[in-house]
RODO-2510 file (C-alpha; in nm, 4 decimals, decimal comma):
residues 452
     n   res          X          Y          Z
     1     m     2,4914     1,6718    -2,2883
     2     l     2,4738     1,7700    -1,8654
     3     p     2,3783     2,1337    -1,7901
     4     t     2,6609     2,3258    -1,6079
     5     e     2,4555     2,5606    -1,4374
     6     c     2,2529     2,5373    -1,1279
     7     p     1,8784     2,5208    -1,2146
     8     q     1,6323     2,7593    -1,0887
     9     n     1,3213     2,7637    -0,9381
    10     g     1,0550     2,6996    -1,1924
    11     s     1,2746     2,6393    -1,5048
    12     e     1,2404     2,3115    -1,6961
    13     i     1,5075     2,0727    -1,6226
    14     k     1,5949     1,8282    -1,9403
    15     s     1,8156     1,5903    -1,7542
    16     r     1,9077     1,5030    -1,4434
    17     p     2,2560     1,6809    -1,3443
    18     v     2,5691     1,5391    -1,1729
    19     p     2,5532     1,7002    -0,8390
    20     d     2,7231     2,0665    -0,8140
    21     p     2,8599     2,1405    -0,4806
    22     e     2,7541     2,5079    -0,5605
    23     c     2,4125     2,4174    -0,6420
    24     q     2,3536     2,1958    -0,3322
    25     s     2,5164     2,4812    -0,1021
    26     k     2,2409     2,7414    -0,2362
    27     p     1,8930     2,5976    -0,1636
    28     s     1,6323     2,8631    -0,2766
    29     l     1,3679     2,9716     0,0078
    30     h     1,1958     3,2139    -0,2066
    31     g     0,8478     3,1289    -0,3587
    32     k     0,6378     2,8604    -0,3078
    33     t     0,8661     2,5875    -0,4202
    34     i     1,2155     2,5102    -0,2470
    35     q     1,4439     2,2858    -0,4858
    36     h     1,8095     2,1257    -0,5148
    37     p     1,9137     1,8652    -0,6864
    38     d     1,8514     1,4991    -0,5608
    39     p     2,1679     1,3171    -0,4168
    40     k     2,1000     0,9474    -0,5447
    41     p     2,1411     0,6267    -0,3595
    42     f     2,5089     0,5156    -0,3493
    43     g     2,6371     0,7248    -0,6106
    44     l     2,4203     0,6462    -0,8929
    45     w     2,3231     0,9323    -1,0913
    46     i     2,0630     0,9434    -1,3924
    47     i     2,0474     1,1251    -1,6973
    48     s     1,7068     1,1198    -1,8161
    49     n     1,4473     1,3355    -1,9451
    50     f     1,2421     1,4839    -1,6773
    51     p     0,8900     1,6250    -1,7025
    52     m     0,8746     2,0021    -1,6646
    53     v     0,8315     2,1506    -1,3262
    54     s     0,6113     2,4522    -1,2709
    55     t     0,6532     2,7350    -0,9974
    56     d     0,4126     2,5530    -0,7830
    57     q     0,5646     2,2067    -0,8240
    58     t     0,8611     2,0732    -0,6471
    59     t     1,1382     1,8518    -0,7984
    60     d     1,2101     1,5299    -0,6914
    61     g     1,5015     1,6191    -0,4318
    62     d     1,3281     1,8771    -0,2354
    63     s     1,1018     1,7655     0,0359
    64     e     1,0565     1,6263     0,3537
    65     s     0,9294     1,5268     0,6219
    66     a     0,6200     1,4257     0,7881
    67     l     0,8253     1,1299     0,9218
    68     l     0,8788     1,3577     1,2059
    69     l     0,6969     1,6352     1,3987
    70     s     0,4244     1,8985     1,3595
    71     t     0,4673     2,1555     1,1430
    72     d     0,3242     2,4330     1,3723
    73     a     0,6699     2,5363     1,4668
    74     i     0,8485     2,8238     1,2899
    75     a     1,1387     2,6669     1,0931
    76     p     1,4889     2,7384     1,2127
    77     a     1,7306     2,8783     0,9728
    78     l     1,8516     2,6288     0,7371
    79     p     2,2084     2,5121     0,6864
    80     n     2,4178     2,6315     0,3913
    81     e     2,4638     2,2705     0,2813
    82     i     2,2550     1,9742     0,2527
    83     p     2,3776     1,7166     0,5153
    84     k     2,5142     1,4067     0,3916
    85     d     2,3106     1,0519     0,4861
    86     s     2,6231     0,9417     0,6821
    87     f     2,6272     0,5639     0,6319
    88     h     2,2920     0,5710     0,4522
    89     l     2,1262     0,5642     0,7725
    90     t     1,8048     0,7526     0,6541
    91     y     1,8141     0,5187     0,3398
    92     i     1,8268     0,2068     0,5795
    93     i     1,5502     0,3273     0,8144
    94     y     1,3038     0,3936     0,5389
    95     f     1,3919     0,0417     0,3782
    96     v     1,3318    -0,1404     0,7187
    97     l     0,9732     0,0663     0,7800
    98     g     0,8685    -0,0410     0,4245
    99     c     0,9871    -0,4092     0,5075
   100     g     0,7913    -0,3749     0,8585
   101     y     0,4726    -0,2634     0,7308
   102     l     0,3802    -0,5565     0,5360
   103     l     0,5247    -0,8247     0,7487
   104     p     0,2258    -0,8746     0,9991
   105     w    -0,0049    -0,9255     0,6701
   106     n     0,2438    -1,1708     0,5356
   107     a     0,2401    -1,3403     0,8783
   108     f    -0,1098    -1,3923     0,8860
   109     v    -0,1210    -1,5262     0,5236
   110     t     0,1669    -1,7519     0,5567
   111     a     0,0483    -1,9157     0,8344
   112     v    -0,2869    -1,9581     0,6556
   113     d    -0,2383    -2,3482     0,6461
   114     y    -0,2353    -2,3688     1,0474
   115     f    -0,5099    -2,1437     1,0804
   116     a    -0,7098    -2,3636     0,8062
   117     y    -0,6091    -2,6998     1,0292
   118     l    -0,7612    -2,5183     1,3563
   119     y    -1,0646    -2,3754     1,2065
   120     p    -1,2041    -2,6267     0,9245
   121     d    -1,5290    -2,5038     0,8535
   122     a    -1,4022    -2,1194     0,7998
   123     s    -1,2887    -2,0072     0,4627
   124     v    -0,9820    -1,8348     0,6377
   125     d    -0,7823    -1,7073     0,3591
   126     r    -1,0751    -1,5217     0,2100
   127     i    -1,2205    -1,4069     0,5319
   128     f    -0,8495    -1,2723     0,6209
   129     a    -0,8346    -1,0969     0,2905
   130     v    -1,1865    -0,9100     0,3235
   131     d    -1,1099    -0,8415     0,6554
   132     y    -0,7747    -0,6906     0,6489
   133     m    -0,8605    -0,4806     0,3072
   134     l    -1,1851    -0,3457     0,4048
   135     v    -1,0703    -0,2417     0,7418
   136     g    -0,7500    -0,0885     0,5928
   137     l    -0,9752     0,1041     0,3059
   138     v    -1,1966     0,2855     0,5546
   139     c    -0,9033     0,3732     0,7643
   140     l    -0,7052     0,5246     0,4668
   141     l    -1,0533     0,7272     0,3766
   142     l    -1,0748     0,8698     0,7195
   143     i    -0,6847     0,9490     0,7084
   144     i    -0,7076     1,1214     0,3826
   145     l    -0,9882     1,3444     0,5037
   146     y    -0,8324     1,4401     0,8491
   147     s    -0,4467     1,3840     0,7907
   148     h    -0,4305     1,7977     0,8073
   149     k    -0,5713     1,7605     1,1570
   150     s    -0,3416     1,4712     1,2759
   151     d     0,0374     1,4396     1,3243
   152     t     0,2133     1,1910     1,1070
   153     f     0,4625     1,1255     1,3965
   154     v     0,2103     0,9877     1,6252
   155     r     0,0027     0,8231     1,3587
   156     i     0,3254     0,6014     1,2473
   157     n     0,3959     0,5203     1,6375
   158     v     0,0430     0,4197     1,7217
   159     g     0,0161     0,1927     1,4120
   160     l     0,3827    -0,0004     1,4674
   161     v     0,2420    -0,0390     1,8374
   162     l    -0,0699    -0,1799     1,7051
   163     f     0,1213    -0,4086     1,4875
   164     v     0,3055    -0,5533     1,7932
   165     v    -0,0053    -0,6107     1,9632
   166     c    -0,1742    -0,7987     1,6822
   167     l     0,1373    -1,0047     1,6104
   168     l     0,1427    -1,1021     2,0036
   169     i    -0,2180    -1,2334     2,0035
   170     v    -0,1516    -1,5075     1,7904
   171     p     0,1090    -1,6998     1,9615
   172     v     0,0198    -1,6000     2,2915
   173     m    -0,3669    -1,7252     2,2564
   174     d    -0,1957    -2,0505     2,0901
   175     v     0,0165    -2,1048     2,3947
   176     s    -0,2456    -2,0208     2,6719
   177     y    -0,5788    -2,1582     2,5039
   178     i    -0,5620    -2,2880     2,1685
   179     k    -0,2570    -2,5466     2,2259
   180     g    -0,2766    -2,6955     1,8740
   181     r    -0,6825    -2,8172     1,9616
   182     v    -0,9082    -2,7818     1,6556
   183     g    -1,2319    -2,6180     1,6242
   184     l    -1,2005    -2,3847     1,9032
   185     y    -1,3941    -2,0914     1,7016
   186     d    -1,3700    -1,8448     2,0151
   187     g    -0,9765    -1,8321     1,8797
   188     f    -1,0914    -1,7802     1,5425
   189     y    -1,3042    -1,4433     1,6098
   190     v    -1,0186    -1,3317     1,8233
   191     t    -0,7726    -1,3879     1,5262
   192     v    -0,9927    -1,2479     1,2798
   193     s    -1,0071    -0,9356     1,5281
   194     a    -0,6560    -0,9211     1,5245
   195     v    -0,6281    -0,9237     1,1376
   196     a    -0,8758    -0,6412     1,1473
   197     l    -0,6231    -0,4543     1,4159
   198     a    -0,3290    -0,4993     1,1523
   199     g    -0,5457    -0,3530     0,8882
   200     m    -0,6066    -0,0385     1,0822
   201     a    -0,2165    -0,0447     1,1769
   202     d    -0,1147    -0,0948     0,7990
   203     a    -0,3196     0,2130     0,7093
   204     l    -0,1445     0,4279     0,9739
   205     v     0,1744     0,3021     0,9072
   206     q     0,1840     0,2757     0,5191
   207     s     0,0234     0,5953     0,4427
   208     g     0,2512     0,7742     0,7016
   209     v     0,5815     0,6266     0,5741
   210     i     0,4897     0,6744     0,2013
   211     g     0,3620     1,0065     0,2629
   212     s     0,6868     1,1326     0,4335
   213     a     0,9274     0,9618     0,2006
   214     g     0,7236     1,1386    -0,0775
   215     e     0,8343     1,4441     0,0641
   216     m     1,2036     1,3443     0,0427
   217     p     1,4139     1,3127    -0,2443
   218     d     1,3522     0,9963    -0,4735
   219     r     1,5954     0,7366    -0,3195
   220     y     1,3948     0,7487     0,0106
   221     m     1,0573     0,6166    -0,1801
   222     q     1,2596     0,3682    -0,3694
   223     a     1,3970     0,2528    -0,0330
   224     v     1,0485     0,2071     0,1203
   225     v     0,9160     0,0290    -0,1804
   226     a     1,2222    -0,2021    -0,1962
   227     g     1,1549    -0,2653     0,1506
   228     t     0,8154    -0,4071     0,0776
   229     a     0,9519    -0,6385    -0,1679
   230     a     1,2106    -0,7491     0,0729
   231     s     0,9452    -0,8411     0,3219
   232     g     0,7964    -1,0861     0,0871
   233     v     1,1513    -1,2211     0,0371
   234     l     1,1919    -1,2847     0,3838
   235     v     0,8824    -1,4400     0,4176
   236     s     0,9670    -1,6950     0,1423
   237     i     1,2825    -1,7724     0,2745
   238     l     1,1264    -1,8492     0,6448
   239     r     0,8384    -2,0619     0,4423
   240     v     1,1275    -2,2757     0,2417
   241     l     1,3290    -2,3214     0,5782
   242     t     1,0280    -2,4261     0,7904
   243     k     0,8843    -2,6863     0,5435
   244     a     1,2310    -2,7954     0,4822
   245     i     1,3078    -2,8510     0,8677
   246     y     0,9590    -2,9241     1,0088
   247     p     0,7326    -3,1943     0,9440
   248     q     0,4280    -3,1168     0,7385
   249     d     0,1724    -3,2304     1,0153
   250     a    -0,0136    -3,0078     1,2989
   251     e     0,2605    -2,9623     1,5095
   252     g     0,4986    -2,8776     1,2285
   253     l     0,2488    -2,6210     1,1265
   254     r     0,2152    -2,4639     1,4722
   255     k     0,5638    -2,4471     1,4833
   256     s     0,5974    -2,2737     1,1642
   257     a     0,3169    -2,0375     1,2315
   258     n     0,4626    -1,9293     1,5776
   259     l     0,7831    -1,8456     1,4027
   260     y     0,6467    -1,6236     1,1481
   261     f     0,4735    -1,3939     1,4393
   262     i     0,7794    -1,4075     1,6622
   263     v     1,0126    -1,2674     1,3582
   264     g     0,7265    -1,0322     1,2818
   265     i     0,7451    -0,8857     1,6431
   266     v     1,1113    -0,8658     1,6229
   267     v     1,1311    -0,6737     1,3080
   268     m     0,8387    -0,4280     1,4282
   269     v     1,0387    -0,3469     1,7649
   270     v     1,3014    -0,2605     1,5381
   271     c     1,0933    -0,0786     1,3257
   272     i     0,9817     0,1432     1,6579
   273     v     1,3528     0,2180     1,7624
   274     l     1,4753     0,3144     1,4491
   275     y     1,1526     0,5580     1,3657
   276     n     1,1912     0,7344     1,6930
   277     v     1,5687     0,7545     1,6453
   278     a     1,5114     0,9135     1,3023
   279     p     1,4076     1,2725     1,4034
   280     r     1,7786     1,3045     1,5201
   281     l     1,9383     1,2404     1,1825
   282     p     2,0815     1,5857     1,0125
   283     v     1,9426     1,4774     0,6716
   284     i     1,5768     1,4315     0,8179
   285     k     1,6082     1,7487     1,0155
   286     y     1,6928     1,9380     0,7012
   287     y     1,4240     1,8309     0,5174
   288     r     1,1689     1,8735     0,8084
   289     e     1,2675     2,2005     0,8207
   290     l     1,2130     2,2563     0,4379
   291     k     0,8580     2,1335     0,4792
   292     i     0,7957     2,3908     0,7801
   293     q     0,9150     2,6673     0,5643
   294     a     0,6695     2,5438     0,2848
   295     v     0,3689     2,5061     0,5251
   296     n     0,4381     2,8662     0,7010
   297     e     0,4485     3,0129     0,3340
   298     e     0,1315     2,9053     0,2273
   299     k    -0,0094     2,9863     0,5754
   300     q     0,0795     3,3388     0,5206
   301     e    -0,0354     3,3419     0,1437
   302     n    -0,3641     3,1468     0,1824
   303     g    -0,4446     3,1481     0,5609
   304     p    -0,5326     2,8766     0,8022
   305     l    -0,6242     2,5463     0,6336
   306     t    -0,9935     2,5225     0,7225
   307     g    -1,2509     2,2898     0,6099
   308     s    -1,3467     2,4271     0,2627
   309     v    -0,9506     2,5240     0,2124
   310     w    -0,8439     2,2092     0,2775
   311     r    -1,0976     2,0175     0,0894
   312     s    -0,9835     2,2394    -0,2313
   313     r    -0,6366     2,1475    -0,1767
   314     l    -0,7398     1,7756    -0,1500
   315     w    -0,9050     1,7584    -0,4450
   316     d    -0,6432     1,9745    -0,6529
   317     t    -0,3915     1,7073    -0,4950
   318     v    -0,6297     1,4011    -0,6450
   319     g    -0,6446     1,5601    -0,9824
   320     r    -0,2614     1,5948    -1,0150
   321     v    -0,1683     1,2322    -0,8955
   322     q    -0,4790     1,0742    -1,0515
   323     w    -0,3130     0,9013    -1,3681
   324     y    -0,0501     0,7875    -1,1581
   325     g    -0,2957     0,6262    -0,9064
   326     f    -0,4973     0,4913    -1,2012
   327     g    -0,1701     0,3203    -1,3259
   328     m    -0,1196     0,1867    -0,9663
   329     f    -0,4801     0,0475    -0,9493
   330     l    -0,3901    -0,1317    -1,2966
   331     i    -0,0847    -0,2660    -1,1755
   332     y    -0,2321    -0,4563    -0,8794
   333     i    -0,5682    -0,5140    -1,0092
   334     v    -0,3539    -0,7243    -1,2811
   335     t    -0,0753    -0,8743    -1,0579
   336     l    -0,3799    -0,9751    -0,7808
   337     s    -0,6070    -1,1459    -1,0395
   338     i    -0,3245    -1,3971    -1,1242
   339     f    -0,0828    -1,3861    -0,8372
   340     p    -0,1218    -1,5687    -0,5958
   341     g    -0,4513    -1,7382    -0,6204
   342     y    -0,3740    -1,8690    -1,0226
   343     i    -0,0252    -1,9493    -0,9685
   344     t    -0,0735    -2,1432    -0,6514
   345     e    -0,3694    -2,3272    -0,7288
   346     d    -0,3878    -2,3734    -1,0761
   347     v    -0,0220    -2,4706    -1,1761
   348     h     0,1221    -2,8047    -1,0935
   349     s     0,4713    -2,9697    -1,1555
   350     e     0,4911    -3,3517    -1,1253
   351     i     0,8889    -3,2983    -1,0426
   352     l     0,8502    -3,0374    -0,7743
   353     k     0,5165    -3,1292    -0,6400
   354     d     0,3883    -2,9273    -0,3302
   355     w     0,7397    -2,7305    -0,3438
   356     y     0,6197    -2,5912    -0,6917
   357     p     0,3778    -2,3450    -0,5456
   358     i     0,6308    -2,2137    -0,2831
   359     l     0,9053    -2,1782    -0,5068
   360     l     0,7127    -1,9841    -0,7499
   361     i     0,6034    -1,7480    -0,4680
   362     a     0,9708    -1,7030    -0,3770
   363     v     1,0537    -1,6353    -0,7543
   364     y     0,7729    -1,3523    -0,7616
   365     n     0,9081    -1,2118    -0,4472
   366     v     1,2503    -1,1945    -0,5614
   367     f     1,1910    -1,0393    -0,8977
   368     d     0,9736    -0,7911    -0,7252
   369     l     1,2606    -0,7018    -0,5263
   370     v     1,4752    -0,6562    -0,8076
   371     g     1,1975    -0,4373    -1,0032
   372     k     1,1748    -0,2064    -0,7081
   373     c     1,5671    -0,1860    -0,6606
   374     l     1,6187    -0,0982    -1,0175
   375     t     1,4651     0,2665    -0,9882
   376     a     1,7959     0,3231    -0,7967
   377     v     1,9595     0,2433    -1,1383
   378     y     1,7244     0,4154    -1,3685
   379     l     1,4057     0,5921    -1,3074
   380     l     1,1647     0,6186    -1,5963
   381     e     1,0499     0,9554    -1,5611
   382     n     0,7914     0,9750    -1,8361
   383     a     0,4680     0,9194    -1,6655
   384     k     0,2788     0,8504    -1,9857
   385     v     0,4800     0,5335    -2,0782
   386     a     0,4922     0,3925    -1,7211
   387     i     0,1279     0,3856    -1,6989
   388     a     0,0383     0,2666    -2,0598
   389     s     0,3402     0,0335    -2,0173
   390     t     0,1866    -1,9307    -2,5448
   391     v     0,4931    -2,1386    -2,4756
   392     i     0,6793    -1,9865    -2,2241
   393     p     0,7500    -2,1513    -1,9017
   394     v     0,5195    -2,0440    -1,5861
   395     t     0,8258    -1,9546    -1,3883
   396     v     0,9419    -1,7086    -1,6449
   397     l     0,6027    -1,5465    -1,6571
   398     t     0,6226    -1,5119    -1,2696
   399     s     0,9551    -1,3638    -1,2755
   400     l     0,8234    -1,0996    -1,5333
   401     l     0,5241    -1,0655    -1,3275
   402     g     0,7159    -0,9699    -1,0006
   403     l     0,9750    -0,7561    -1,1942
   404     t     0,7256    -0,5272    -1,3740
   405     n     0,5066    -0,4989    -1,0773
   406     g     0,7969    -0,4314    -0,8351
   407     y     0,9491    -0,1667    -1,0993
   408     l     0,6386     0,0357    -1,2088
   409     t     0,4998     0,0345    -0,8427
   410     s     0,8467     0,2055    -0,7692
   411     v     0,8133     0,4779    -1,0330
   412     l     0,4458     0,5764    -0,9705
   413     l     0,5332     0,6000    -0,5919
   414     i     0,8453     0,8140    -0,6589
   415     l     0,6745     1,0149    -0,9611
   416     a     0,3653     1,1086    -0,7889
   417     p     0,4358     1,3254    -0,4932
   418     k     0,6711     1,5479    -0,7130
   419     v     0,3726     1,6876    -0,9124
   420     v     0,2345     1,8833    -0,6427
   421     p     0,3767     2,1303    -0,3832
   422     l     0,6046     2,0302    -0,1197
   423     q     0,3474     2,0861     0,1628
   424     h     0,1113     1,8705    -0,0115
   425     a     0,3320     1,5645    -0,0955
   426     e     0,2303     1,3755     0,2218
   427     t    -0,1410     1,3825     0,1017
   428     a    -0,0536     1,2917    -0,2560
   429     g     0,1407     0,9848    -0,1034
   430     i    -0,1482     0,8739     0,0998
   431     v    -0,3802     0,9125    -0,2044
   432     m    -0,1412     0,6797    -0,3954
   433     v    -0,1838     0,4442    -0,1042
   434     l    -0,5655     0,4734    -0,1788
   435     y    -0,5368     0,3674    -0,5312
   436     l    -0,2918     0,0704    -0,4650
   437     v    -0,5482    -0,0717    -0,1826
   438     v    -0,8238    -0,0280    -0,4155
   439     g    -0,6422    -0,2064    -0,6756
   440     l    -0,5431    -0,4879    -0,4497
   441     a    -0,8880    -0,5321    -0,3284
   442     a    -1,0153    -0,5166    -0,7027
   443     g    -0,7548    -0,7984    -0,7823
   444     s    -0,8599    -1,0060    -0,5139
   445     i    -1,2304    -0,9952    -0,6345
   446     v    -1,1040    -1,0460    -1,0295
   447     s    -0,8941    -1,3565    -0,8930
   448     w    -1,2221    -1,5404    -0,8215
   449     f    -1,2698    -1,5817    -1,2081
   450     w    -0,9884    -1,8161    -1,2333
   451     v    -1,1909    -2,0355    -1,0081
   452     i    -1,5175    -1,9911    -1,2098
***
């Protein structure tokens, strides 16, 4: 049965209501929490059980946005009605940003055959993974500790520019210096440095985008995680096309690698343009003003965020999202222990031959995208279920792996920022990214046991 009254701040919401224009036109600005119903993507409304929201928590529709500028300014008066996301532009921007920040890593990984050809004495794939994840992890820890002293808008822009730089390094160096020659290890060291730079940029952009999406209604976090899956699908399409078009010799590998990096550069430029257009959109302006309101209220109540106060808020946020983070850790330690290492190295097909691992990766990426899009249709809001949640063809198992990975990742990233006050939702998002990266690293280590 659907509720007929506009929910009040601090009340328990038992089901996701169909939008009431009266409710949307009267957002509360009193107390710590600013709440209003969440407009779902493309008119899809979910009627499902919902965890209790206390007076110091935000619901899934009431937050945003560190995607924009500093919150030191005084919030202007909020409009009487929540602006509409015209043509779904805000959704599209978050989707493209999610796709963009994973493309550089995918470009390096997909071109690993070419790098292995150029540098036969180096364990290219393993060095790339350790390099990227270690640098990203260190940067994420620093961001968590000092995010209250930095501007998310600046961090994301710096990260996007760094992505362009690291993607430019490989094709420029290939044309001007490497030229397809084998054994020039000076080029390898430069490439490893570019991978490290990409890891730093990933920490800056991913933490900022997920943090800001956590301050928005559910649909924008869903857009980000769907974008990350779309990145994998795009790379798989490019991999299939290049394998079909180019000969699998040194020159073919070279052309394929340069194509991956050129596509990555184009997408990153689009991300920079869209991200800097975003602050002008009415939806983003509205949620930014909500955040400024919440931050100013907290400052009036508790004073400025000094070192000790910030650390206290940080640990409180970590405590609130720890089980969501643990679920994220489990998802990726299981996934990375199987995919792509075991899937690509230990399964074979007499019919498909060397196409088999490529197609399995493509199947995984497609179903990962499907799983991450399913949260736009149905969102499992019971955190305990989400966290707790011999003769079958490998292809089906890979599909299920991608589907469950995508769906549960989306669920946890959507729910976690909603269990903290609005002004700390960005920090919660960054903490979730940290759990994700630790899970990726641990999964990569566990995957070695398939070799042993």
